[in-house]
C-alpha positions as CSV (number, residue, x, y, z in Angstrom):
1,M,0.0,0.0,0.0
2,S,1.5,3.3,-1.1
3,T,0.2,6.8,-0.4
4,G,2.9,8.8,-2.2
5,S,3.3,12.2,-0.7
6,V,-0.4,12.5,0.3
7,P,-0.5,13.2,4.1
8,F,-2.6,10.9,6.2
9,D,-3.5,10.4,9.8
10,P,-1.7,7.2,11.1
11,E,-4.3,6.8,13.8
12,T,-7.4,7.0,11.6
13,G,-5.8,6.1,8.3
14,E,-7.7,8.9,6.6
15,I,-6.2,11.2,4.0
16,V,-5.8,14.7,5.2
17,E,-6.0,17.7,2.9
18,E,-2.8,19.4,2.3
19,G,-4.0,22.6,3.8
20,D,-4.9,20.7,7.0
21,A,-1.5,19.0,7.4
22,S,-0.7,21.3,10.3
23,N,-3.6,19.7,12.1
24,L,-1.9,16.2,12.1
25,A,-1.0,14.8,15.4
26,E,2.7,14.8,16.2
27,L,4.2,11.3,16.6
28,T,7.5,10.1,18.2
29,V,9.8,8.0,16.2
30,S,8.9,4.9,18.2
31,E,5.2,5.5,17.7
32,L,5.7,5.9,14.0
33,S,7.8,2.7,13.8
34,Q,5.2,0.7,15.7
35,S,2.5,2.0,13.4
36,I,4.5,1.0,10.3
37,K,5.2,-2.5,12.0
38,R,1.5,-3.1,12.5
39,S,0.6,-2.1,9.0
40,L,3.3,-4.3,7.5
41,E,2.4,-7.3,9.6
42,D,-1.3,-6.9,8.9
43,T,-0.7,-6.7,5.2
44,F,1.9,-9.5,4.9
45,G,1.0,-11.7,7.9
46,Y,2.5,-15.0,6.5
47,V,4.4,-15.3,3.3
48,R,6.3,-18.0,1.3
49,V,9.4,-16.6,-0.5
50,R,11.9,-18.2,-2.9
51,G,15.4,-16.8,-3.3
52,E,19.1,-17.3,-3.2
53,V,20.9,-17.3,0.2
54,G,23.4,-14.5,0.5
55,R,25.3,-13.5,3.6
56,V,24.9,-16.0,6.5
57,S,26.0,-15.4,10.1
58,R,25.4,-17.3,13.3
59,P,26.5,-15.5,16.4
60,G,26.9,-17.1,19.8
61,S,23.2,-16.5,20.7
62,G,22.3,-19.4,18.3
63,H,20.1,-17.2,16.0
64,V,20.8,-17.3,12.3
65,Y,20.9,-14.1,10.2
66,L,20.9,-14.2,6.4
67,D,19.9,-12.4,3.2
68,L,17.5,-13.7,0.6
69,K,18.1,-12.2,-2.8
70,D,17.3,-12.3,-6.5
71,D,18.7,-10.3,-9.3
72,K,16.8,-7.1,-8.2
73,A,16.2,-7.1,-4.5
74,V,17.5,-8.3,-1.1
75,L,15.4,-9.3,1.8
76,A,16.8,-9.6,5.3
77,A,15.9,-12.7,7.2
78,V,16.3,-14.2,10.7
79,I,15.9,-17.7,12.1
80,W,15.4,-17.7,15.8
81,R,17.5,-20.2,17.8
82,G,14.6,-22.6,18.6
83,V,13.7,-22.9,14.9
84,A,17.3,-23.2,13.8
85,G,17.8,-26.2,16.0
86,R,15.0,-28.1,14.1
87,L,16.3,-27.4,10.6
88,R,17.1,-30.4,8.5
89,F,20.1,-28.7,7.0
90,F,21.9,-25.4,7.6
91,P,21.5,-22.7,4.9
92,E,24.7,-22.0,3.0
93,Q,25.6,-19.1,0.8
94,G,24.6,-19.7,-2.9
95,M,21.8,-22.1,-2.1
96,E,18.4,-21.5,-3.6
97,V,15.7,-22.1,-0.9
98,V,12.0,-21.6,-0.2
99,V,11.2,-20.1,3.2
100,S,8.0,-19.5,5.0
101,G,7.5,-16.9,7.8
102,R,6.2,-13.6,9.0
103,I,7.1,-10.2,7.6
104,T,8.0,-7.7,10.3
105,T,10.2,-4.7,10.9
106,F,13.3,-4.0,12.9
107,P,12.8,-0.4,14.2
108,G,16.4,-0.3,15.5
109,Q,17.7,-0.1,11.9
110,S,14.5,1.1,10.1
111,K,14.3,-2.0,7.9
112,Y,11.9,-4.8,7.3
113,Q,12.7,-8.5,7.5
114,I,11.2,-12.0,7.4
115,V,11.2,-14.2,10.4
116,I,11.7,-17.7,8.9
117,E,9.7,-20.6,10.4
118,T,10.4,-23.2,7.7
119,L,13.3,-23.5,5.2
120,E,13.7,-26.1,2.5
121,P,15.8,-26.3,-0.7
122,A,14.2,-25.0,-3.9
123,G,14.0,-28.4,-5.6
124,E,16.2,-31.5,-5.7
125,G,18.7,-29.9,-8.0
126,A,19.7,-27.4,-5.3
127,L,20.2,-30.2,-2.8
128,M,22.3,-32.2,-5.3
129,A,24.5,-29.2,-6.0
130,L,25.0,-28.7,-2.3
131,L,25.7,-32.4,-1.8
132,E,28.3,-32.4,-4.6
133,E,30.0,-29.3,-3.2
134,R,30.1,-30.8,0.2
135,K,31.4,-34.1,-1.2
136,K,34.3,-32.4,-2.9
137,K,35.1,-30.4,0.3
138,L,35.3,-33.5,2.5
139,A,37.1,-35.5,-0.1
140,A,39.8,-32.8,-0.3
141,E,40.2,-33.2,3.5
142,G,41.0,-36.9,3.0
143,L,37.9,-38.3,4.8
144,F,37.2,-40.7,1.9
145,D,40.7,-42.0,1.3
146,E,40.8,-45.8,0.7
147,A,44.1,-46.1,2.6
148,K,42.3,-45.1,5.8
149,K,39.6,-47.7,5.6
150,K,40.0,-50.5,8.2
151,P,39.4,-54.2,7.5
152,L,36.2,-55.7,8.9
153,P,36.6,-58.5,11.5
154,F,35.9,-62.0,10.3
155,L,33.6,-63.0,13.2
156,P,32.8,-60.0,15.6
157,A,31.8,-61.0,19.1
158,V,29.7,-57.8,19.6
159,I,28.0,-55.8,16.9
160,G,26.8,-52.2,17.5
161,V,23.9,-51.0,15.4
162,V,23.0,-47.2,15.1
163,T,19.4,-47.0,13.9
164,S,15.8,-46.5,14.9
165,P,14.8,-49.1,17.5
166,T,11.2,-49.2,16.2
167,G,11.7,-49.6,12.4
168,A,11.8,-52.6,10.2
169,V,15.6,-52.1,9.7
170,I,16.7,-53.4,13.1
171,R,14.3,-56.4,12.8
172,D,15.8,-57.3,9.4
173,I,19.3,-57.1,10.7
174,L,18.6,-59.2,13.8
175,H,16.7,-61.8,11.8
176,R,19.6,-62.0,9.2
177,L,22.2,-62.3,12.0
178,A,20.2,-65.1,13.7
179,D,19.9,-67.0,10.4
180,R,23.6,-66.8,9.6
181,F,25.6,-66.6,12.9
182,P,23.9,-65.3,16.1
183,R,25.9,-62.5,17.7
184,H,25.6,-60.2,20.7
185,V,24.0,-57.0,19.3
186,L,23.9,-53.6,21.0
187,V,21.4,-51.0,19.5
188,W,22.0,-47.2,19.9
189,P,18.5,-45.7,19.3
190,V,18.5,-42.6,17.1
191,R,16.1,-40.7,14.8
192,V,16.9,-41.6,11.2
193,Q,15.0,-38.6,9.8
194,G,14.4,-35.0,10.8
195,E,16.2,-32.1,12.3
196,S,18.0,-34.0,15.1
197,C,19.0,-37.1,13.0
198,A,22.5,-36.0,12.2
199,A,23.5,-35.1,15.7
200,E,22.0,-38.3,17.2
201,V,23.7,-40.6,14.6
202,A,27.1,-38.8,15.2
203,A,26.6,-39.2,18.9
204,G,25.8,-42.9,18.5
205,I,29.0,-43.6,16.6
206,A,31.1,-41.6,19.1
207,G,29.4,-43.3,22.0
208,F,30.2,-46.8,20.8
209,N,33.8,-45.8,20.3
210,A,33.9,-44.3,23.8
211,L,33.1,-47.6,25.5
212,E,36.1,-49.1,27.3
213,E,37.5,-52.6,26.7
214,G,36.3,-55.0,29.4
215,G,33.8,-52.5,30.8
216,P,30.3,-53.2,32.1
217,I,29.0,-52.6,28.5
218,P,31.0,-54.6,26.0
219,R,32.7,-52.6,23.3
220,P,31.5,-53.6,19.8
221,D,34.0,-55.1,17.3
222,L,31.9,-53.8,14.4
223,L,29.4,-50.9,13.8
224,I,26.5,-50.8,11.4
225,V,24.8,-47.5,10.7
226,A,21.5,-48.4,9.0
227,R,18.3,-46.8,7.6
228,G,15.7,-47.8,5.1
229,G,15.1,-46.1,1.8
230,G,13.7,-42.7,1.2
231,S,13.9,-39.5,-0.7
232,L,17.0,-37.3,-0.8
233,E,15.4,-35.0,1.8
234,D,14.6,-38.0,4.0
235,L,18.2,-39.2,3.8
236,W,19.8,-35.8,4.2
237,G,20.8,-36.3,7.8
238,F,23.4,-38.8,6.6
239,N,24.9,-36.2,4.3
240,E,25.7,-33.8,7.2
241,E,29.3,-33.1,7.9
242,I,29.0,-34.1,11.6
243,V,27.9,-37.6,10.6
244,V,30.6,-38.0,7.9
245,R,33.4,-36.8,10.3
246,A,32.2,-39.1,13.1
247,A,32.2,-42.1,10.7
248,A,35.7,-41.2,9.4
249,A,37.0,-40.8,13.0
250,S,35.6,-44.2,14.2
251,D,38.3,-46.5,15.6
252,I,35.8,-49.4,15.3
253,P,35.3,-50.7,11.7
254,L,32.0,-49.3,10.3
255,I,29.5,-50.5,7.7
256,S,27.2,-48.0,6.2
257,A,23.7,-49.3,5.2
258,V,21.6,-46.3,4.4
259,G,18.8,-46.5,1.9
260,H,18.4,-48.9,-1.0
261,E,21.0,-50.0,-3.4
262,T,20.7,-46.9,-5.6
263,D,20.8,-44.5,-2.7
264,W,24.2,-43.0,-1.9
265,T,24.9,-40.7,1.0
266,L,28.2,-39.1,2.1
267,I,28.5,-41.5,5.1
268,D,28.9,-44.3,2.5
269,Y,32.1,-42.8,1.3
270,A,33.5,-42.3,4.8
271,A,32.5,-45.8,6.1
272,D,34.9,-48.8,5.9
273,W,32.4,-50.7,3.8
274,R,29.2,-49.7,2.1
275,A,26.3,-52.2,2.1
276,P,23.5,-51.6,-0.5
277,T,20.8,-52.6,2.1
278,P,20.7,-53.2,5.9
279,T,20.2,-56.9,5.2
280,A,23.3,-56.9,3.1
281,A,25.2,-55.3,6.0
282,A,24.2,-58.1,8.3
283,E,25.3,-60.6,5.7
284,R,28.7,-58.9,5.4
285,A,29.1,-58.6,9.2
286,V,29.1,-62.4,9.9
287,P,29.7,-65.6,7.9
288,V,27.2,-68.5,7.7
289,R,27.7,-70.8,10.6
290,S,26.5,-73.9,8.7
291,E,28.8,-73.1,5.8
292,L,31.7,-72.8,8.2
293,A,30.8,-76.1,9.9
294,A,30.6,-77.8,6.5
295,Q,33.9,-76.2,5.4
296,L,35.5,-77.3,8.7
297,S,34.2,-80.9,8.2
298,D,35.6,-81.0,4.7
299,L,38.9,-79.7,5.8
300,A,39.0,-82.3,8.6
301,A,38.2,-85.1,6.2
302,R,40.8,-83.9,3.7
303,N,43.4,-83.7,6.5
304,A,42.6,-87.3,7.6
305,R,42.9,-88.6,4.1
306,G,46.1,-86.7,3.5
307,L,47.6,-88.1,6.8
308,S,46.5,-91.6,5.9
309,R,48.0,-91.3,2.5
310,A,51.3,-90.0,3.9
311,M,51.5,-92.8,6.4
312,S,50.8,-95.4,3.8
313,E,53.5,-94.0,1.5
314,R,56.1,-93.9,4.3
315,H,55.2,-97.5,5.3
316,N,55.7,-98.7,1.7
317,R,59.0,-96.8,1.5
318,L,60.1,-98.4,4.8
319,T,59.2,-101.9,3.7
320,A,61.1,-101.4,0.4
321,A,64.1,-100.2,2.3
322,A,63.9,-103.2,4.7
323,R,64.1,-105.6,1.9
324,G,67.6,-104.4,0.9
325,L,69.0,-104.9,4.5
326,P,70.5,-108.2,5.8
327,R,68.8,-110.1,8.5
328,P,69.8,-109.2,12.1
329,D,70.6,-112.9,12.8
330,D,73.0,-112.9,9.8
331,I,74.7,-109.8,11.1
332,L,75.1,-111.2,14.6
333,A,76.1,-114.7,13.7
334,L,79.8,-114.0,13.2
335,A,80.1,-111.9,16.3
336,R,78.4,-114.6,18.3
337,Q,80.9,-117.2,17.0
338,R,83.8,-115.1,18.0
339,L,82.3,-114.5,21.4
340,D,81.9,-118.2,22.0
341,G,85.6,-118.9,21.0
342,A,86.9,-116.1,23.2
343,A,84.8,-117.3,26.2
344,G,86.2,-120.8,25.8
345,R,89.8,-119.6,25.7
346,L,89.2,-117.3,28.7
347,M,88.0,-120.1,30.9
348,Q,91.0,-122.3,29.9
349,G,93.4,-119.4,30.6
350,L,91.9,-118.8,34.0
351,K,92.4,-122.4,35.0
352,V,96.1,-122.4,33.8
353,S,96.8,-119.1,35.6
354,V,95.3,-120.4,38.9
355,E,97.4,-123.6,38.7
356,T,100.5,-121.6,38.0
357,R,99.9,-119.3,41.0
358,R,99.1,-122.2,43.3
359,T,102.4,-124.0,42.3
360,R,104.5,-120.9,43.0
361,L,102.8,-120.3,46.4
362,A,103.6,-123.8,47.5
363,D,107.2,-123.4,46.5
364,V,107.6,-120.2,48.5
365,R,105.8,-121.6,51.5
366,G,108.3,-124.5,51.6
367,R,111.3,-122.2,51.7
368,L,110.0,-120.0,54.6
369,S,110.4,-120.8,58.3
370,I,107.9,-119.3,60.8
371,R,110.2,-119.4,63.9
372,P,113.0,-117.0,62.9
373,I,110.3,-114.5,61.9
374,Q,108.7,-114.6,65.3
375,K,112.1,-113.9,67.0
376,Q,112.8,-111.0,64.7
377,I,109.4,-109.5,65.6
378,V,110.1,-109.7,69.3
379,Q,113.4,-108.0,68.9
380,Y,111.8,-105.2,66.8
381,R,109.4,-104.6,69.7
382,L,112.1,-104.4,72.3
383,D,114.1,-101.9,70.2
384,L,111.1,-99.8,69.7
385,A,110.3,-99.6,73.4
386,R,113.8,-98.5,74.2
387,D,113.9,-95.9,71.5
388,G,110.6,-94.5,72.9
389,Q,111.9,-94.0,76.4
390,N,115.0,-92.3,75.2
391,T,112.9,-89.9,73.1
392,R,110.7,-89.0,76.0
393,R,113.7,-88.2,78.3
394,A,115.2,-86.0,75.6
395,I,112.0,-84.1,75.1
396,A,111.7,-83.5,78.8
397,R,115.2,-82.1,79.1
398,F,114.7,-79.8,76.1
399,L,111.4,-78.3,77.5
400,T,113.1,-77.8,81.0
401,D,116.0,-75.9,79.4
402,R,113.7,-73.8,77.3
403,D,111.5,-72.9,80.3
404,S,114.6,-71.8,82.3
405,R,115.8,-69.6,79.5
406,L,112.4,-68.0,79.0
407,G,112.1,-67.2,82.7
408,A,115.5,-65.5,82.7
409,A,114.5,-63.4,79.6
410,A,111.3,-62.3,81.2
411,S,113.1,-61.2,84.4
412,L,115.6,-59.2,82.3
413,L,112.7,-57.6,80.3
414,R,110.9,-56.5,83.5
415,S,114.1,-55.0,84.9
416,I,114.8,-52.9,81.8
417,S,111.2,-52.0,80.9
418,Y,110.1,-48.4,81.2
419,Q,107.0,-49.6,83.1
420,S,109.2,-50.4,86.1
421,V,110.4,-46.9,85.9
422,L,106.8,-45.6,85.9
423,A,106.2,-47.7,89.0
424,R,108.8,-45.6,90.8
425,G,106.8,-42.4,90.3
426,Y,107.9,-41.3,86.8
427,A,105.7,-40.5,83.8
428,V,106.0,-40.6,80.0
429,V,104.9,-37.6,77.9
430,R,103.2,-38.7,74.7
431,G,102.4,-36.3,71.8
432,P,99.1,-36.2,69.7
433,D,100.4,-39.1,67.6
434,D,100.8,-41.2,70.9
435,R,104.6,-41.2,70.4
436,P,106.8,-40.3,73.3
437,V,108.1,-36.7,73.5
438,T,111.8,-37.1,74.2
439,S,113.0,-33.5,74.1
440,A,111.8,-30.0,75.3
441,A,112.2,-28.7,71.7
442,A,109.5,-31.2,70.6
443,A,107.1,-29.9,73.2
444,L,105.6,-27.0,71.3
445,P,103.6,-24.3,73.2
446,G,99.9,-25.1,73.4
447,M,100.4,-28.7,72.2
448,A,98.0,-31.2,73.7
449,V,99.9,-34.1,75.3
450,A,99.1,-37.2,77.4
451,L,100.9,-38.1,80.6
452,E,101.2,-41.9,81.0
453,F,101.6,-43.1,84.7
454,A,101.9,-46.6,86.0
455,D,98.2,-46.8,86.7
456,G,96.8,-44.9,83.7
457,R,96.9,-41.7,81.6
458,A,96.0,-38.0,82.1
459,A,95.5,-35.2,79.5
460,A,97.6,-32.0,79.6
461,H,98.9,-29.2,77.3
462,V,102.2,-27.4,77.1
463,D,102.1,-24.0,78.8
464,D,103.4,-21.0,76.8
465,D,105.1,-19.7,80.0
466,A,106.9,-22.9,80.9
467,P,110.3,-22.1,82.6
468,V,112.1,-24.5,80.3
469,K,114.1,-23.4,77.2
470,R,113.6,-25.1,74.0
471,S,117.1,-26.4,74.4
472,G,115.9,-28.6,77.2
473,K,118.1,-26.9,79.9
474,P,116.4,-25.2,83.0
475,Q,116.4,-21.4,83.3
476,K,118.1,-19.6,86.0
477,G,116.2,-19.7,89.3
478,G,114.8,-23.2,88.6
479,G,114.3,-25.3,91.7
480,S,114.7,-28.8,90.0
481,D,116.8,-30.6,87.5
482,Q,113.6,-31.6,85.7
483,G,111.6,-28.9,84.0
484,S,107.9,-28.5,84.5
485,L,105.3,-28.8,81.7
486,F,102.5,-27.2,83.8
């Protein structure tokens, strides 16, 4: 609604004649802004707008501010934090979108804007363009490198499944696992569609990886992220960066089973193996137990046949080799004959030797006489007794002589020992090294000495004022021939 330059009353909305403009009520800036706000909101209460996303900003408050534009105009837009948290995808610059919301004004900057309540891409082509751009970006970061993909375990003990707990997908997976090889399955329940899908799926992958080995909840050996088929918009949560980065960062091998065989999402490129369907993921996760049992039985039979064949071949070879060997009796016959001959000769030689020794003994016995030998033994005993008495008397004399000489030496030692002198009242002066001080010159002033008496020792020190010269001679006026050390 446009009034040009014709004045009108904002309270009544009536056109005022130009001559009556002076009769208009005066308004404050805030009153005029509120009047414009009401008029704009009444005229454009709820609108649906298509345009290209321009500038996008998301401050710490959580609100999203962006511009919608075409080739002729720009419309400011805002998405409040509560609505932004429910969006299926985040608007990016260059995207063509269709938004729905309310037109209002922002008096603080004298501009109008749209408060967005819903946001969706303008057609599947826009989503595909966004998907391709995001794929190139993540590929450039190396998240899809084949070298980083981990091998899947042959027979995982625990399998973690990130999917909806109420859908048909989890039932298909459990049924297929039960048919092939039953395993322990842990389910991390998530929404597989909608605004919170991406955050919940990423949290499920990270949560399984955060489980500790040997903890109360077993850590899976393999992860399966699964969802049934759907449109591009339905599967969009598995194209979000947070999900792709969580899959690429998983330490546990991961199988992606999102959608049908023709559906591809970005998590398929980051996963270690991509299954066309959730059922195919279960088939890839475990082998068929019956097939393994049959294969094991076949291998066991082949092993038994091979062992039997090898033993038979070795028996035949041993039999053939035995035919070329002589009989043991033939080998031992000559040795036995030689042994018998040697045994006969040995017995005959023993008999001859014994007879020879017996003859020589009889001849010697005839030449010996027992009586002279007895006399000789008696004489040996008498000589031995006499020699023993002589030896004892010589030893006694020797000890007596040595004892007398030792007593004389001890008496002489006592008479010349300095200890006998100490017993008469004298003392020995010993220096710090316990050696006797034999001259006055050796007794330095202040030196610590020890006086040894007959009954013990006493500590002393040399006085600086001692009336003895260093020559050892007493000074004049001395009252004794011996100097004093005190």
